[in-house]
N, C-alpha and C positions, 0 to 999 in steps of 0.2 A: 504492499499500499504506499501510495505516495505519501511524504510527511506534509502536514497542512495544519495551519493557525485554526483557534476557537474561540471563538467571540459570542458572549449572549447579551442579545439585543433587550434595551432599555424599553422601548415602546416602539409602535409600529412606525411612525416616521424615521427613529433611530435604525431601526431594520432596514429599512428602505437606501439609507442613506449610506450604510455598511456597505452595501451590496453595489449600489451603484459607485462606490471608492475602489473598489475591486472588480474587476472582470472575471476573476478566475474565484469568485467566491459563489458558494449555495446556500440557501434557506436549509437548515436543518429542523424537523419536525419530531415526529418519532424515531425515523432513521431505519425503518423495516426495511425501506427498496435502497434507499440511497447508499448507507453504508455497507450492504451487500454490493452494491454496483462498484463502489471505491476498492473492497476487497479483490473482485474479479478483474480491477482495471477500466471497467468500464467509463465510469466516472473518475477524475482525477481533480478534483477541488485542490486550492488553495490555500483557501479558507472555509470554514462553515460557520455560518450564521445563525445560533439558537435562538430560534423563535418560538419555544414552546411556554414561557415564559408571561407572554405576553397576552393582554388579556382579551384573549379570543377565544375563551373556552367555556361562553354558554350558549343555552337554547331557549331560546325566546319567543314568546308569539306575537306575531306582528298584528298594528291595529286592521288589519283587514282579514284576519282570521287564518294567517299561516306562518310560517315559523323560520324565525332566522337562526342558523347553526353557524358556532362560532369556526373557525381554521384549526381551533387547535383541539377542539372537543375529541377525544378518543373513540376510537370504532364501539369500546364497551359501552361506552356512557350513551353513544348516541343510539345504539341497539335497545339501551334500556330504558329509556326515557319514557315516559308515561305516556306522552302527549303523540310521541313518534308512534308510539303503538298503538295509539287509540285512533289517529287521525290518518296515518300512513305504512300501516302494516308491512306492505309490500317492502320498505326501505328496513324496518328491522330484520326481516326475514334475510336481504340482500346483506345486509352488513352480517348478519350471524353466519352465514354459510361461505363468509369469504376467507376466512382464516380462524386457527386458532387461537385461544382466550389469551393466551400468554401475548400474540402479536395482537389481538387488537384492544390491549390493555395499553401498547404503546401506539398504534398509529392513529394518526389524526386524520380529521377530514380530507381538510386541504391536501395532505402529502396522497390521501388513496388515490384523489382524481389525478395526480400528476404522478403516478406510479408508472416505470414503463414496461413493455413488454416482457414476456420472459421468452423470446423465441430464444430456439439457442444458437442458434448461429451472432445473435446480435450478444448474448451475453459471454459468448467466447471471441473476445481480441486476438486470437489466431486466425479466425475464420473474415474473410470478405462481409462486409455490412451496410445499405445503404443507410439503414437511420443510424449507425453509429460513423460511418465514415462515408457520408456521400459519392457516389460514384465509382465505389469498388464491384459494386454487382448485390444479388439479392439467392444468396445460393439453397435459399428453401424452395425458389421454383422448381427446381428439378431434385432436390435433396429431402428431407425429413419433414413434412408440412403436414401431417395427418389432423392437427388442430391447426389449423393457419386460417386465413380468412375466405371466405366464401361471397363477401359482398363488400363493394367499395375497394376492391385492395386497384391493386397497378402491378406493371411488370418491374417495378421499382422495389415493391416491399409489400406482402403478403402476410405479415406480423397482425396477431391481435390485440387487442387492448386486456387487458386482464381486471379490470375492477369490477367488483359487482356491486359496489354501492353507486358507481356511477350508471348504472343501466337503469336502477332503480330512478334514480334523479333525474335519466334522462324524461321515462315515462311520465314523471312528474313536472315537466317543465321549469325546474330548477335554474333558478339566476346565479352566476357565480360572482363575487364582489374582492376588489382588489385595490391596493394601494398601491401609486406609484408615485416618482419624485414629482409631479406635474398636477398630483391630487389623487383621489378616487375615481374608478371606475366598475363596470360591469358587464358582465357577458352572459347572454341567456346561453346554458348548458348546448342547446343544439348549436351554438356558434361555437364554443370553445375550443373543440378540437376538430381540427384545420383535417380536408381531405387529406388523403395520403399521396395521390398524383406522383410528380416527379421530385418532391421535396418530404422524402420520410422524416427526416431528420427533423423538421419542422413540424411537431406535435400539437402545438396550441397556440389560439390566437393572442395569449397575455401579451403585453406590450414588456420590453426587457427590463428586467429589473423588477416585475410586478411581485408585490405579494400577496396572495391571496387569503383576504380577512374575513370569508364569512361564504353561506350557501342561503339562499333564500327559497323556501317552499312555498308558494302561494296555495292559498283553499281549493281544494279539491275534493269535495262531496264524493265523487266516484272514485276516489281511493281508499275508503272505508269498508269497501269490498273489494279487496287486491292480495297479490300472491306474489310472490319470487319461487319460481323454481330453476332451479341451476341440477344438471346433468355434467357427473365429472367422472374419471376412468377409479375411482377409487371411491368407497363412501366418508373415510376420513380426509382430512384437510388436503384438498388440490384445486388446481385452477380449471373453471369450466371447459367444457368442450360444447357446450350449448346452453343459454339460459333464458330465460322470458320473465319479463316484470308485466304484468297485465293487471290493469283496472277495470272493471265492469259496472254500468249500470243498466239494469232490464228493466220494462216496466209493462206490463202486459203480455209480457213474451218477446218482446221487440226491443233490442239494443238501442238505448236513448244516446249513452257516451260510452266512448271503451277508449281506454290507454295502453300500448303496446312499445314493448322497447326488447332489444335480443342482446345479448353479450355474448361475446368470444366466437362471432364470426365475422368480424372488420375490424379494422385499425382503431375503432371509436365506435362507443355504446351507439346501437343501431335503432333508431325512435322507427317502426314500422306504418309508415305514413299510407303506405299503400291500404294497408291490412284495414288500418281504422276507419280508412274512407268505405271501403269494401264493406265493414259489417253497421257502419250506422245508419241504423235506420231496418236494418235488416233483421226478422226472426232469430232468437238464438237460441241456434241449433248447430249440432254438431257439423254437417256438410257446410252451412253456411262459414263455420270455423276455418275448415277445411280450407275452402274458397279462398277465403283473405289471407289464410296463409300461403296458398299458391300464388296470389297474386304479389306477395311481397316478395317471395320466393324467386320469381320469373327472373329476377335482376342476377341471381346467383352464377357465378362462375366459379365452380369447384376446379379444384385442382388433381391429380392424379389419386392421389390416396385419401381425399376429404368429400367427395362426395356424399357420403353418409350422414353430411351435418343437412344437406337439405332435406332428408326424412325426418332424421331427429326432429330437428326446429318445427317440420309441420306437426310431426305429431304430439311436440311439446306443448304448442298453440293450442293445437283441439284438446290436449286433456287438460290443462290449465284453464281454459276458457271453459270448458264444460263444469267443470267444479265449481267454477264461479256463478256460471248459470243457475246451476241446480242449487247451490245457495239463496241466490234470488227468491227461488220461486216456492223455496218452502214456508 
């Protein structure tokens, strides 16, 4: 590991100033991803600016009836918060599915959104990788890619985004707030992650040197009946091979509102807009759930060894929406 300096930030503006004064610095929250990348040589910061003690650790109701979640809230505290459990059960379920208890106790909300892909080629500095070193190539295209992207990828990168929490927040139309030297700003999560295109090393639309200060979730009555379902290769802690965040409002057997987002199928949490459009106003029946999934997955471009994800995601959408529809009918 490269030798690095360490400094604890005293306030938000001070943290931003410290990073602005040192282009080789990185913010440190829980460190559950960054420190691993430092050990492997993927990340080599010259300075770590510790933001864990900043006053960003609260979960508060907004005047509109949503929630504001501070960037340093731990994943454990987020999952256990009574208002999160009551208003947004899919978010609690996603966080609990995301890691072991020890990691959830350390990992922060801001850091979770910024975690980087677990593609083996990205993590191995002896291999080429466009995300790590632009222009070197993407060996996953012809190599090991059974858990790589089927949606929104390009010939430059087929890695997937690893966050479970990010999938749930995408379904909830969350907004990320941040601070820069020029003042505060915000980004809807729908615009937060950049399309992979020919610049896979550019992962978010955050301005340079920005510090995430929180995430705001709008009121979403539909989320009261919601679910996060994750499929993984073993039942213990593991990254998804496919996941669905879903919320469903059914009245008289007809879908009034639906929210759908997919995980582990693209370089970012994937909002299933085509499926939502297909379902809104349709009878809440399994054949319509399947047709909506097919509408979304029509854009899939699987590789040699990951076409199974198309079938997996179709079945997952049908199973989760059927469960939610049956609950609504009771």
